N, C-alpha and C positions, 0 to 999 in steps of 0.2 A: 511696658513694651517701648522700644526705642522709637523716636519720631525722626523721620527723615524729610529733608527738603528736596523734592524731586526736580529733576531737570525738565525744562519745557522744550520739547523738540522743535516747536515753531520759532524759537529764538534765533535759529540760523547758525548757532555755534557748532563747529565741526569737531567731534571728539575722535581721539585716536582709535584705530581698529582694535578690536579685542577688549574693549571696555564696556561696562554696563550702559554708559551713555550712548556709545555708538550703536549698541543693540536697540536701545530705546528709540533712536531715530528711525531705524528700519521697521520696528514694530508699529510706530505711529502711522505707517502707511496703510495698515489694515485693522489695527485695534483701537479701541477708544482710549482716551487719556487715563481713565480709571483702571482699565485693564493693564495698560503699560505700567502704571504704578504698582499693581499687584505683582507683576513680574519683578520689578525692582525690589519690592519688599522681600520676595523669595530669595533674590540674589544676596541681599544684605544678611538675611537669616543664615544662608549657607556659608557666607563669608565668615560670620562669627563662629558657626559650628565647626568649620574646618580650620579655624585659626591655629597657627603653629604647624600645620601639616603641609608638606611639600610633595610635589610629584618627583619621580626619579630624575627628571631633567633639571630639577632645582627650582622650578617655578612654584608659586603658591598654589595649593590644591584647587582653590576656587576657580582658577582659569579653566579647568576641565569642565565643570558643569556649565560655565558661561559659554564655552565653545559648543557643547552639546545643544544648549538652548539656541545658539546662533544657527546651527544646522537646521533645527526644526523651524526657526523663523524664516529661513529661505523657502521652506515648503508652505509658509503661511499657516502654521498650526495654531490651534486655539490656545487661549490663555492658560487653561488648566494643564495642558501638556507642557507648556513652557515653564510653568511653576514646578511641575514634577521633574523636568529636566534639571532645573537649578538645584533641586533638593534630592536628586535620585541616589546619592551616596550617603546622606546624613544618617539614615537608620543603620547602614552597614558599617560606617567608619567613625561615627561619633556617638556621644551619649544620648542623642535625641531619640525619643521613642515614637512609635506610630501614633499613639494617643496625643503626644505633644504636637506632632504635625497636624493632626486632625483639629485640635483646639485652635491652632494658629491659622490654618489655611483651608479647613473644611475636610469632610470625609472623602470626597472624590479625589482630591490631590493626595491625601494620605494613602488611599488604596492604590493609586498609580505608583507612588514611590515604593510601597510595600511589594507590589507586583514585580517591579524591576529588581528590587533587592533579593527577592526569593530565587531569582535565576542563578545566582552565583554564591549563595550563602553556604550550602552544604558541601562538605568535602567527601570524596569517595576514594575507594582503594585503587581503582583502575581509571585511566583517562577515558577509555571507551565508555565505561559506566557513567562517569561524571558527565560526559558529553550527552549521553542518552537521557540521564535524569534531568539535566538542565533543560533539555529540549522539551521534556514532558511538562516541566514547570512553566516554561514559556508558553506552551499550548494552553495550559490551564489559565494563565494570566490573560492570554489573548481572548479566551472565551468570555471572561468577565468584562474586559474593556480593551479593545484592540489597540488603544493608544499606548498601552504598555510596550508592545512590540516596536512601535515607532520610536519611543524614547530609547529602548534598548538598542535598536539599530543605529540611532544617532550616537549613542554612547560608544558602541563598538567602532563606528566610523572614525570618531576622534581618536580613540585608542590606536587604531590602525595608522592614522596619520602621524602619530607621535611614537611609533613603535621603535624608532631608532635608538631610544635611550635604554631599551631592554637588553638583557644578555641574549646571545645568539640562540641558545636552545629554547628559551621562553618565547623569543620572537617567532621561531619556526612553529612552535606548538600553537600559538595564538593565530598565526597565519593559516595553518592547516584547518583549525576549527572554523575560522571565518569562511574559508573556501568550501568546507563541507556542510556547514550548518547555516551561517548567516547570509551568505550570498544567494543560496537557493531560496531562502525565505523571502529575501528582498525581491527576487525574481518572481516568486509565487504571488507576491502582493503587488506586482507591476511596477516596482520602484527601480526603473532602469538605471538612472544616474548613480544611485547608491550601490546597486549590484556591480556596475562596471568599475566603480572605484574600489569596492571590496576586492574584486577579482584582480585588478592591476596591483593594488597594494599588497595583497596576499602573495601574488606571483613574484613580486619584487623581493619580498621577504624570504620566500621559500627558495627561489632560484635567482639571486641577484645578478650573477654573471650572464645567464641566459637572457634575462630582461634587458640588460645593458646592450647586448649584441643585437637583439631584435630591434630595440629602439634606434640604435645607430643605423641599422640597415633600412628601417622605415624612413628615417630622415634623409638618407642618401637617395632612396628610391623616390621619395616625394619630390625632391629637387628635379629629378629626371621627368616626372609625370606632370609637373605643374602646368606646363603649356597645354597638354591634352585636357587636363581637368578644367582649365579656364575656358578652353574652346567648347567643350561639351556643355558647360554651365551657361555660356553665352547663347549657344544655339537653343537650349531649352527655354531660357528667359525670353529670347526674341520670339520664339513660337508662341509662348503664352501671351506675350504682349500683343501680337498680331490678332490673336483670338479674343482679346479683351479680358483676359484673366488677371486678377490681382493676386500674386503669389510670391512667396519667399522661397528661393532655391538655395539649399544648403548642401555643401559637400560633406559626406559622412566619412569620418575616420574610423578604421577598425582599431579596437583597443588591444593592448599587448597580450592579455590573457586569451582573448578570442583567437588571435593569430597563432599563438603558441599551441592552443588546444587543437586547432585545425591541422597544424604541422604534425603534431604528435598522433592524433587520432586518424587522420586521413592520409598520413604519410606523404604530405606534399611539401615541396620546397617553398621558401618565402616568396620566390619570384612567381610561382603558380598562384599563390593566395593573393598577392598584391596586383596581379594582372586582372583586376576587376574594379570598376569605378562605381561608387555608390553616392546617390544624391537623395535628399529628402525635400519634398515640395509641400509647403504648409499654406493652406488656403482658408477662406472664411466660412465655408459651409459644406455640408455633406454632398449637396448637389454639384458643387464645384469640383469635388474630388473626382467624381465620375466623368465630368466634362474634361478635366485636365488629363485624366487617364486616356481618353480618346485623342487628345491633342498630342501627347508624347508617343502614342502608338502610330500616329500619322507621321511623326518626325523620324522615328526609328522603328524597325520591324520588331515585334515582340517575339520572345522565345516561347514556343508552344509548351504548355503544361507548367509554366512558371508563374502564372497569375494566381494570386490568393486574395480573397475578399474577407478581411477580418473586420470590416465595418458591419456587414450583414450578420456575420457570425463571429462575435468577439472571442478572444482567447479567455481562458478561465480567470486570468488575473485582471480582466477588464480592458486589455490592450485592443485598440482599434486602428486600422490602417489598410490602405490598398498596397499590395506588393506586386511588382512586375519586373521582369528582366528583359532588356532590349539588346538587339545587335547594333552596336555602335559602328563608328568608322573602322574599316579594316577588320570587322568581325569582333571587335573588343566588347565583352559583355558589360552592360551598364545596369546596376540595380537601382530601382526607383521605389521610394515609399511616398505615398500621397495621403495626407491627413489634414484635419482641421486644427485650429489653434488649441481647442479643448482636448482633442486627441493627443496632440503633441505634449500638452501639460500632463495628461493621464499617462502617456508612455514614459515620461521622465520621472514623475513623482508617484505614480500609481495611486494607491489608496489615499495618500495624503492630498492628492489633487481634488478628490471628491469628498473632502472632509465633512462628515455629517454632523460633527459636534459644533460646527460654526453656528448652526441654528438649532436650538434645543427642540423646537416644535416640528422639525423636518423629519419625516418618516423615511426609513431606508427604501429606496426604489428597488423594484424586483431585480433589475439587472445591474444595479450599482455595484461599484467595486467593493464597498463595505459589506453588502449583503453576500456577495460571492465569497469574500474572504471569510466571513463568519460561518458560512455553510461548510467551507473547507475545514475550519477549526472544529466545528461540531463533529465532523467525520473523524478527526484526529482523536477527539475525546472518546468516541464510541470504540475506536480501535484500541485505545489505551486500556479501557475497561476489560476488553476481551483478551488482550495479549498476555502471555504468561509472565514476562518480565520486561524491564526497561530496554534491554539490548534487543529483544525480539521486536519491541515497539519501534525503536529507531530504525531497524532494518526494514520494517514494513513501511514506515513513513517516508523513508528516502525514495522509495519507488514513486510515491505520489507527489513528491516535491518537484520533480522535473517536468518541463512543460510540453513534452511530445504527446499530443492528444489527438483523439479522433472524435468527431461530432456525429452522433447518430440521432435519429428521430424516433419518438414513441409513436404508437398508432394514432394518437391525438394530435401529432404534429409538434410536440414539445421537443426542444433540443437537449440532449444529454451529452455531457463531456466525459470522456473516458481516456485513460492512458493508451498510448500506442500498443497494439498487440492484444487489446481487450477482447473478450468473447461474450457470447450471450449470457453466460453465467455471471460474468462481471456486471453486465448491464442489469440483470435481474436483482443482484444484491445492491446495486446503486439505487434502484427504485425503492426496494425495501428488503430487509433481512428475511421476512416471512415469505416473500415472493421467491427469493433466492433459494430458500430451504425447500420449497415445494415445486420448483420448476422441473418439468419433465421433457420439454421440447421447445423449439423456437421456430419462428418464421422470419426470414430475412428478405426484405422486399417481397413479401407475401408468398414466398416459397419455403417449404420445410427445409431446414438445414441442421447440421450437427451442432450441438451445444458448444463444441470445441472450435468452431469456425471463427477465424479472426475477423473482427468487424472493420469495415472501411468507412471513412467519412461519407455522409450523405445517405447511408442506408437507413431504411425503416425497420426497426426490430420489434417483434412481438413475442412475448414469453407466454408459453402455455403451461399452466399449473394444474396440479391435481391434489385435492385434499388428502392428507396422510402421506404424501410423497416425502422422501428424505434425501439429503445430499449424498452424492456418490463420492467416495474417497478418491476416485480417479480424477475428479475435477481439480484436485490440488496440483495435478501435473500441467494444467494449461491456463488456470486463472492467473491474472497479473495484478489485480488490485488487492491491496492489503485488506480492504473491507470484506471482499469475497473470501479470501484465504482464511482470515480470522473467524468469519461467520461459519464456514464449513468446518473448521477444526473445532470450534466451540460446540456445534451441534453434534458432531461425531463423538466428541469426548463425552458429552452428556448422555448421548444415546448408548454408547458402549458401556458406560458406568451402570446405567439402569438395566441393560440386558445382562451384564455380568452379575448384578445383584439377584435378578430373577432366576437366572440359570444356576447360580451357586446355591441358592436356597433349594431349588428342585434336586440338585445333585446330592446335597446333604440329606434331604428327606429320603431319597432313594437308598442312600448308603445306610441310614438308620432303619429303613424298612427291611433291608436285607438282614438286619440283626433283630427283627421282630420288635422294633421300637418305633415310636412316633414322636416327632419333634414337639408336638403340642403337649406331650406329657411331661416335658422337662420344665421345671420351675425357672423363673427368671434368674434366681441366684446362680443356678448352674450355667446358664448362658453367660452371665456376667463373669463367672470364674473362667469360662472359656475365653472370653474377651481379654481378661487380665493375663491369662497364661500365654495367649498368642500375641500379646502386645498390640492388639488392634484397638480401635477407638470405640466401636459399637458392634452389636451383632451383625448389622447390615454390612459393616466393613469386612467381617469374616466371610459372609456370603459372597461379597464382591471379589475377595481374594481367591475363593474357590472357583468362581466363574471365570476369572482371568487366567486360571491355571497356575497361580502362584501358591496354592494350597490344595492338597489332595482331599477330596470329599470323604473317602473311606477312612483315612487316617484321622481326619477331624472328628468323624463320628465316633471312632474308638476313643479318642481323647475325651469327648463329651461323656461317654459312658464311664470312663475311668474316674472322671471328676465326681460323678454321682455315686458310683458303687465302690465297694471295697475291691481293689484291683485283684488281690490274691484270691479272695473267696468268690467274688462276682464272676470272674472269667471261668472259674472251675465249674460253676453251677450252670452256665449258659451252654446251650447246644451250639455246635459249630455253625456259623452263619452261612446262609445261602444268599448270594448277592442277586437281588432283583434288578432287572434291566431298566434303564431310563428310556422313555418313549420319544422317538424322533418324529416331529411333524413336518420338518423342512422349513419352518417359519421362525426358527430360533434367532436368526440375525447373525451379527458379526461373530459371536462366540461359539457357534457350532459350524465348522467348516468341513467340506467334503473333499477327501484326498484326491489329488490328480494322478496318483500312481495307479489306482485301481478303479476309480470312478464308481463308487457304490450307488446302487439304485434300489428303490423299494422291491422287496422280494429277495435281495441278497442277505446272507447272514453277516451281520456287522458287529464291530466292537469300536469303542472310542479310546483314543489316546490323548491324555491331558498334555497340552503344550502351553508354556508360559506366554507365548506370543499370540497363538491362535485359539485359545480356549480348548474346546473338545474337537479333535479331528476324527472324522468318521472314516474307517477303513473297512474293506471286506475282510472277513475272518481269515481267508486263505491268502491274503496279500502278504508278500514276503516282508514288507516293512512292518506290518502289524505283528507278524510272527516274531520278528527281531525285538520289537519294543515290548511285547507281552512278557518278556523275561523280567520286566520291572513292574510287578503286579500293582504297586501303589499308583502307577500312572494309567492303569487300564480301567475303563468304565464300561460295564455291560450295557449294550444298547439293543433296542428293538424298534421296528417301524410302527407307526400309528396305522389304524385300519383304513381310514379315509384320508388320503393325501392328494391335494389338488394343486400340484405344481410340477414343473419339468425338472429333471436331473440330467446332468451331462453324462454321456457314456461314449467310449471310443470304439469304433469298428475298423477292422482291417479288411480291405476288399482287393482280391487279386482278379484281374480281368484282361482280356485281349484288347489291344488298342483299337478304338473305333472313333470316328468323328462324332462329336456330340454326345459322348457317353456320360459326361458330367451332368448334362442337362437331363438325360434319362434318369440318372441316379437321383437327382434333386426332385424330379417329378414323382418317383416312387416313394421317397421319404415323405414329401409333403402330402401325398395321397393317403398316407397312413397316419396323418396328424402329427408327424415328427417335425422338429425344427432344426435345420442345419446351422451349426455354430461355427464350424471351421472345416476346410477341406485342404489337404496337402497331397501332392502326387509325387511319387518317385518311380523312375523308369528302371526296371530290372534288365530288360533287353529291348531289341527293336520291336518285339511283338507283344510283350506283357508289361503292364503297369500295376503298381501297388498304390492304392488310394487309402489314406487315413482320414476317416470321417468322424468328427465329433458331433453328436446329435443329442437334442433334448428329448427325453422320453419320460413317461409317467411311472413305468414299472417294468419288471422283467417280461411280463406278458406282452406289453406294448413293444418292447425291444424285439422279442421273438417274432412278432407280426411284421415289423419293419425288415428284419433280416430275411424272413421268408419271401417278402415281395422283391427284395434285392436279388436273392438267389434265382428267381424266376426270369431275370434278365439273361438272354442267351449268351452275352459276352462274358458274364461273371463266371469265374472258375471256382472261387472259394470266398466265403464270408465268415469271419471270426470276430468275437469280442476281444478287444486288445487290452492287456494289462501289462503295465511296465514294472 
C-alpha cells in the first residue's frame, strides 16, 4: 500500500480551493487529525482508481468526488460519509470491487459506496420505469444506512452545478429528474439549502429564458425596495434592542423556482408576489422565540389566522420555527420567521444537522430528524412490498413526499402526522394495518363522524374497530395516503381470491351433482389432467377461475367427465343430467351479487348469471335481463334460497300518493315500525296534487315485504303501492 506524507492543517499554509489540502483545513475544524488522514487516504485511492478518466468538461474525474466530499464537509458530516463520497464512483466506473474497498477502508464504507452505486447501475427500457426503480433502490439503501442518501444528494448537487457541459436533451432530463425526485427528498429530510439549490438549478436548466427574465426582474425590483427593506429591518432591530433581546435579523430572499411556481400555480404577476417583505430573526433560546414574537406583534399588527407554531408541533422533516405575518407601513405584509440557532441549522441542513453517527453511542431521540426520516423510509418499504409494480410504487410515494400535512391527536394525546385531505381511514392505517382493516366507525373530537370526513389539524381522532370487519372497496374513493390505499387493495385482493376459490369449488360440485357425480370420487390424476388441459397452475386455480366467472362450472364439469370416461360411449350410457341448484345464503361475499334491475329477495324464484367481473349475479327468473341472458345456457347457474337467512336484501317500491305535509315522515315511521330499513328515497311530482315516491327498503323476505306494503297502503294519502322492477 502507498505511504503518503499528510499535510498538517496547523502549519498555516493556505491551499488553493478545490484541492485535498484545502478540504483538509476545513475538516480539521471538527475532525481529529487521524480522521482527516483517513479522508486523505480515500482521496488518493480514488485518484489512482480514476487515473486517466476525465469529466465531460475536461477536468480529471477525481475533481468530482472531491467536490462531493466538500459539500458534505460543509454539513460537518462524519468521516465514513466523507470517505464514501471520495470513493462513491469507484465500484461503478473502475476495476475496484466492493470486497477491495472493504479490505482497504472497512465494511461500513464499502456498504455506503455500494448503496450509492446501486442507485444508477441498472438500465431500464423506459425513463419512467428507470426513475421509479432507482427510487426504490434509494429507499432500500436509506433503510440500511441513511447516510447513503446524503452522499447521493451531494453527488447529484455537484452534477447539477456542472450540468452546462452536458448536451441539451440530457441536461433537461437530469433537471426534470432532480425536480421530481431529488428536490422533494431533500425537502422531506429537511435539507432546505440543498432543496433550494436543486430547484433553482433545475429550473434554470429546464427553462433558461424564463429564469433569466425573472432574475432580471427581481434585481430591478430589489433596487426599488432596498430603502423599505432597510427601514423595516432597522425598526425591528431597534425594537428588539429596547426590549433587551440579542437577535440576528436577516432579510429573506425568495428563490427563483419558488417565485416561478407561485406565478404559475396561483396565476399571480411578479409584482404581486414581490409585494411582500420577509425576515428571519435568529435568537439564542426557545423562550426568546416567544418573547421576540410578542415584541414584533407590538411593533406591527399581526394578520389574523397567519400565526403558525412549528416549535410546539414540528413538521415531519424536523423543521421548527414560529411563523407570523404582520401589517407593515401602508398595509404592506411582512413575513417573519423566529427560531433558535439550532433550529436555523436544522432548517438549512435537516437530517445532517442532527447527525447521529458523530457519536457511536448516541441513541436516536424519539423526535430527532433521523428517527423521523427512518420512520418514513420504513413506511416506503412496506408500501413497496404491497405495491404491484415499480410504477405504482412511485405514484403512491409521490403523494407522501410533499409536505402539506395535518396534525391530529390520538386519544392518548400522541400527535400523528398525515397528508392534507387525510380521513379517519388514513389515520387507522397509519396506526396499524390491522386497525385499518377492521375499522368500522370513528369519533372526531368525541363525536361520531363518517369515516370519509376530512381531518383538520388539532382534532382528536378515535377509531372504532370490530373483530372480523373487512375493508370497504368504497374507501378507495376517499383515502389519500399510499399506505391506506395499498393496504385496502391488498386485503380486498386476498379476500376476493379466497372467496372466488370457495365459490368456484361449490359451483363445480353442484355442476357435478347435477350429473350424479361427486368431486371426491375423481382421482388426483384426472384433476391434474384438467389442470393441464385448462393451462391452470393447480386445481385451486381452476376453482378460482370458475368463481371469478372466467370459466363456466357446468362446462368444466363436463370436461372433467370427458377426461375420465370414454367420450363416445360414456355420454351415450349416461342419463340426461338434471341440474341441481346452488343454495344462496346471502353471505357469499364479493362474488355473489344481487341484480339492481329486479332486486331479488328470499321467496322469489331466482337464477344466476355468470359474469367475468361480478362472479354470479342473482336475478329474478321473470326479470327481462335474465330472460335475455338465459339464451346462453353455459352462463346460467340454477339457484335456490337457503331456509334460514338472517340479513336484509334491498327491494324497490313505487308509491303513488296525494301531496301532504309530512308524508315522508309518516312513510318512514310505517317502514321502521315493520322492522324495515330505508336505504334511499326519491320523489317525482306528476302534477300539483299527486307525487310518486321511489323507496328502496331493506327486507328479509317476500313475507316481510308484503307486511311493509300492507302498512303503507293503510295510510289514507296513499293511492297505490307496487314493487318496482326495471
